[in-house]
C-alpha positions as CSV (number, residue, x, y, z in Angstrom):
1,X,0.0,0.0,0.0
2,X,1.4,3.4,-1.0
3,X,1.3,6.5,1.2
4,X,-1.3,8.0,-1.1
5,X,-3.5,4.9,-0.8
6,X,-3.1,4.9,2.9
7,X,-4.2,8.5,3.2
8,X,-7.1,8.0,0.7
9,X,-8.4,5.1,2.7
10,X,-8.3,7.1,5.9
11,X,-10.1,10.0,4.2
12,X,-12.7,7.7,2.7
13,X,-13.4,6.5,6.2
14,X,-14.0,10.1,7.3
15,X,-11.3,9.9,9.9
16,X,-8.7,12.4,11.1
17,X,-5.1,11.2,11.6
18,X,-5.8,11.4,15.4
19,X,-9.0,9.3,15.1
20,X,-7.2,6.7,13.0
21,X,-4.3,6.6,15.5
22,X,-6.7,5.8,18.3
23,X,-8.6,3.2,16.3
24,X,-5.3,1.4,15.4
25,X,-3.7,2.0,18.8
26,X,-0.7,3.9,17.4
27,X,0.5,7.4,17.6
28,X,-0.7,10.2,15.4
29,X,2.9,10.7,14.4
30,X,3.0,7.2,13.0
31,X,0.0,7.8,10.9
32,X,1.5,11.1,9.6
33,X,4.8,9.4,8.8
34,X,3.0,6.6,6.8
35,X,1.1,9.2,4.8
36,X,4.3,11.2,4.1
37,X,6.2,8.3,2.6
38,X,7.4,6.5,5.7
39,X,7.3,2.7,5.9
40,X,3.9,1.1,5.8
41,X,4.3,-2.4,7.1
42,X,2.1,-5.2,5.8
43,X,0.5,-5.4,9.2
44,X,-0.2,-1.6,9.2
45,X,-1.8,-1.9,5.7
46,X,-3.9,-4.9,6.8
47,X,-5.1,-3.2,9.9
48,X,-6.3,-0.2,7.9
49,X,-7.9,-2.4,5.3
50,X,-9.7,-4.4,8.0
51,X,-10.9,-1.2,9.6
52,X,-12.2,-0.1,6.2
53,X,-14.1,-3.3,5.8
54,X,-15.7,-3.1,9.2
55,X,-16.6,0.6,8.9
56,X,-20.2,1.7,8.3
57,X,-18.8,4.2,5.8
58,X,-18.1,1.9,3.0
59,X,-17.9,2.2,-0.8
60,X,-21.1,2.2,-2.8
61,X,-20.6,-1.4,-3.8
62,X,-20.7,-2.4,-0.2
63,X,-23.7,-0.3,0.5
64,X,-25.6,-2.2,-2.2
65,X,-24.8,-5.6,-0.9
66,X,-27.5,-7.8,0.7
67,X,-27.6,-8.0,4.5
68,X,-27.3,-11.7,5.3
69,X,-27.7,-11.4,9.1
70,X,-30.9,-12.7,10.6
71,X,-33.2,-10.0,11.8
72,X,-34.2,-9.8,15.4
73,X,-37.8,-10.3,14.4
74,X,-37.0,-13.7,12.9
75,X,-34.9,-14.7,15.8
76,X,-37.7,-13.8,18.3
77,X,-40.3,-15.7,16.3
78,X,-38.2,-18.9,16.4
79,X,-37.5,-18.4,20.1
80,X,-41.2,-17.7,20.9
81,X,-42.4,-20.7,18.9
82,X,-40.6,-23.2,21.0
83,X,-42.7,-25.0,23.7
84,X,-41.9,-24.1,27.3
85,X,-42.1,-26.4,30.3
86,X,-45.3,-24.7,31.5
87,X,-47.2,-25.7,28.3
């Protein structure tokens, strides 16, 4: 990952350098150095990419994806339909 890609990803997430530093548990200076051409380790790049994947502010492609998680309504229906000891 290049410094420009690193910075673009942070900006796409809507995060300041300070906010990203907190999220990744590093110093703001480390974030600044990465964006200014410093070494971006594989681990640092992967941490940022994982954060981007987990962020609610995703690309349009991600926003259009189908939510595969079960809704609470369906979970409650299954739970409430099971017989209880008192029945």
